[in-house]
N, C-alpha and C positions, 0 to 999 in steps of 0.2 A: 324266187324272185322273177317276177313278172316284168318284161321291159316293153313299157307302152310309149307310143308317139307322142297321146296325146297329155297324159297326168303330167301335172307340173311338181308335183311334192309326191314323196311317197305314204301309199295309205293302206290300209291291212283290212281283208276280210278272212271270212271264216267259211271250212267247209267240210263236211263230215259225207265222203262218198260212201265210205262203207264202215267197221269199226275201228276204222282210224282216223284221228283228228289232223285236219290241215289248216295251216295259216297262209293265206298267201298278201303277199306284199308285194304290191304294185309300185314300178321304179318311173321317173320320167324318159322320156327317149331322147333322142339328143338332135334333133330340128330344131336347134335354136342356137345365137348366136352366144352365148354363156355356155360351154359346154361344162367346164370347170366348177362352176355354180349347180349344176344338173351331177355330176359326179361327186361333190361334196353332199349333195342330198341322197343318193344313195349311199354313201358311206355312214351317213346321220341316222338312215334307218337300221341298217346293219349292224351299228355302235349300239341302238337302243335294244334291238331285240336280242340279239346274239347271248346273253348271259340267259335267255329265258327258254330257247328253242333253238332247232337243229337246224339249218338250212339244208336240204336234202336236193335242189334241183333247181335250174332256172328255165324257164321258158322266154323265147323272143317271138313276141306278136306282129305279125304285120300285116298290114289290109292288103289282100291281093286285087281289091281294085283301084290300088295306087299305085302311079307307075313313078315310084320314088326314083331317084337318082342312085345310079350303082356306086358312087364314092359315096353315099351317106351310108349305103346299106353296106360296105365294105368295112368302113370306120367302126360302124356298130359293133358288126361280126368279130371284128380284129379286140374291139374292145371285152367284147366277151372272153375273148380268149385269154387276154392278161387279166381278165377278173379271177376265171374258172380255173386257169392253168390246167399244166395236160391230165393224161389219163381222168379228164372230166365229161367227156363227149357223151356216154351214156344217160349221165345225168342232165344234159340238155335236150330240152324239147323246142322245134322249131313250130309256130302254130299260125297260120295262116287264117284269115277270117272277113266277113263279108263275099260270101261265095253266093252273094245274090243274084244268079245269072238270068238276063230279061231276055239271050236269045242264042242260038247254038252257037255263032260267031264268037262270041264275046266269051264262051266257054272255052273256047280254043286258045284266047288270048289268054287266059286264067291260068289255062294249064300248061301252056310254052312260059309263063312269069313263074309259076311254082317250078317247073325245073330248072332256070335260069339262079333263082335262090335258092335252093336246096344246094344246087352244085357250088355255089360260092360258098354256103355256109359250111358242107362238108369238106371243102378243099381249104378251110382254117380249121375247122373244130373239130374236125375226124368222120369217119365215116361211121362211126357207130352211134353217134346222134340220132335221137327220134323224133318225128313230125306228127304233125295233127292238122287236119282240115277242118276248123269248125264251121258246120253249117250244110257238113255232106253228112250223108248215108253209110254208117259201119255196121259190120255183121257183128255176130256172137263174138268170132274171136279180134276184134278190133280192127281188122282190115275194111279198109277205106272203098266203099262199092263206087265211086264216082258220080254220084245221084246227089245232083244241087238242092239241098231244101230251100223251103220259104220259111221266113221265122214267123209271120203268121199260119196259122194252123199246124206248125211242126215246132213249137217252141220246147214243149215237152221232150219230144223226142231229142232234140237238139242237144238241152241241157243233160238229159241221160247219158249221150253219147259225152258230154265232155267230165261228168264227173267219171265214168266209165275210163277214160283216158288217162284222168290224175292217176286212181287207183291202180289203174295195169302200168303205169310208167312209174308211178314211186310209193307202190303199194308195198313191195317184197325186196327191196334193194337195201342193200347194208350201204350209205351211203357217206363219202368222203365229203370234207369240207372243203368249199373251194380257195382258191390259192389265196382271195384277200382275206377270208377268216384266218387263214392260220400266219398271215402275216402279220393280222392285226393283232394274236394271240400273243405273238412273238415282241409286242410293241416296237414293230418296225414305222419307223417315222412315215409317214402317208405318202410323202416324196419322194419315196425309196421304195415303196410298193411298185409292181407292174405295170399297174392300172394308172396310177399316178405319175410314173414316169414319162407314159404315154400321151397323158394329157397336160404334162408339162408342168405341173402342180410343183410351185416355189417352198422350198424349206419356212416356215413360220419366223417372221421378225422378233425384235426382241421387246417387242408391246405383246406380241400374240400368245396365244396361250402354249405353254409347255410341254400339253399334253403328247406324248410319245407319238400316237396315232392322229394328230388332229392337222399336220402339214399346213397349209396355210389357210386350213379355215377355222372358225371358232370352233371352240369346244363348246360337248352339249352341258346347256345347265339341267341343273337339279328339278326335275318334273316339277311345274308352278302346281300352285293347286288350283282348281275350278273356280274362276271368278264371275262366270258368265253369270248374266241374268236370266233364273229361274225361267223355265218353258211354261209360260200358263195356257196353251194350247193342246194340249194333248200329247208331248213330247215322247220321244220315244226311251223306252227303257229296254236298252239290250238284255236277251237273256241269256243262261248262259255260254248259248253256242255262238254269239256274237263276241264272247272276249278274247277274241282272239289276235296273235302276234307276231307269226312270223312272216319268212319269205316264201317265195312260190309256192311250194307245197310242201311245208315242212312240219313233222310229226311234233307236238307239243312233248317237252319235256319239264313240265312242271312239277315243283316237289310237290309231296303227298299232303292231301290234304289232314287236319288235324280237328280241329274244332272250330271248323267253318273252312273258309276258302283259303287256300294258303298263298304265300307271298308271291309266287307265279302266277296267280290266278288273280290276284290283285290287280298286281301290274297290267297283266292283259288288259283287266277291264277299263285301267286308267288310260293305256297307252289307246284305245279304241275310242274311250268316251271323251276324255278330255283334252289328250297332247294331239291324234294325228286328227290333220284337217281331211275329213272323209271327201276327199275328189272323188267324184263317178266318173272314168274315165267313160269316152263314146267306145271304147274298145268291150267295155263289159256290159253292154246295155244295148237294145235295141236290135238283137239279132249278131251279136258279136259273142265274145266269150263271157256268155251271161251263165253263171252257176249259181245263181243266187233263188231265191222263193220267196213269195210274198211282193206285197207290192202291187207295180200294175203288170201286165203282159211284157211290159217291155223291159222287164230288169230291174226294178226299183229297189234299193237294196234293202236287204233282207232285216238288217239290225235296226232299219229306219220306219218312223210312223208316216203314211204318207197322208194322213189326214192333220199333219201338224205343220203347218207356213217355216216353221224353222226348219225341218227336216226334209222339206221340199228343197228349200235354197243348198240345205249342203249338199243333197244328192246330186247337185249341179255344181259343184265347186266354189260355191259361194259362202261368207260366213252369215252365220244361222243366229246371231246376236242381235238383240231386240233395236238396238242403234241402227246397226246396218240395215233393219228390214223397216224401218221406221223411214228412214233417209229415201229407200228405194220405192216405198209405197208413195210419197209426198212427192216423186217424181213421176208416177205415174196414176197422180188426181187422186191417191187412197185417202183420204183424210180422217177413219176413224179412228176412235180411241186408242192408243198403241196397248197392245195386251189384251183387248176386251177380243171376245170371241167375232164380233163384227169385224173386226181388223184380219185377226188370222184368216178368216174366209174369205175373204177378198183379197189378201195379199196372196193366201193360196192357190186359191182359181186363176191369178193374174200371173203368177210363176208359170204356172203348168201351162197356161194359153201360150204365153209368149216365148217359154223353153221348154217345147217337149221332149222328155227323153227318150 
């Protein structure tokens, strides 16, 4: 799982840095007035994917150029402790990004902020946790050389360091389940889990779901069929490599294939293409923890088609259906025939111009 400050709903991404296959689940951060809703979204994601893949770790991503409050930092760190439980520190990676230093004095400030942040994390989560500075140079042994890189000109190098880190931190471990997965597996009500108690989740009312792990959140419905309008402008068709559905960096445990894709593979495909709104966090683009290939140099998601106006909307966390794009187009003085090539080209160019990644 990756805890991000920008993401509002959990999203899934695929990564294969070596011979292992990982699925990354980006989760919301807690800079919001509705922390229980954020917690509910995290639990929803865990419940959807845990039958099909194993959670092998958690990454806490923090912008080093963001002077966030110590209280918010401490609350998120404590939540991770409640979520993961004891003896999990070796599977936690503290990630800092946005090391786009413009002057030496700024680097000194960032280094001081990093020491303070790591000190708070170690004080709660344990000294055995791992760390990674995304945007700095590493040697072949995975050691931080303290040299800040620029995304423009060093993007491939930065991506390579991120992939190597994931394989280094999670490729050869014998992972234990975080506390929340153990609690949910025992059908413990959500309001009785350590994390649920921490956020003050209340027991479900008589009109709420009776699902043991639902707490005060509605039970996930059976995945709906895909009723969205077909994309007529070159919509993306995810390859096998984008059919992912795990948290942070988890190795797939899909059932073996027989005469075609197994049930796990089909569920993964459904999760990515039909169920999850692929909100692309700014933390995973533009010089942040971007580990994708394809698309723009700023990190356009590899499972989407940059030539599709639909996918350009999805990449920015916006609805991609034709109805929404038509309303958006009309609000921006685009009145071409919806669904036509002229419409798609005009809308695509406008969304890229107004909301660059």
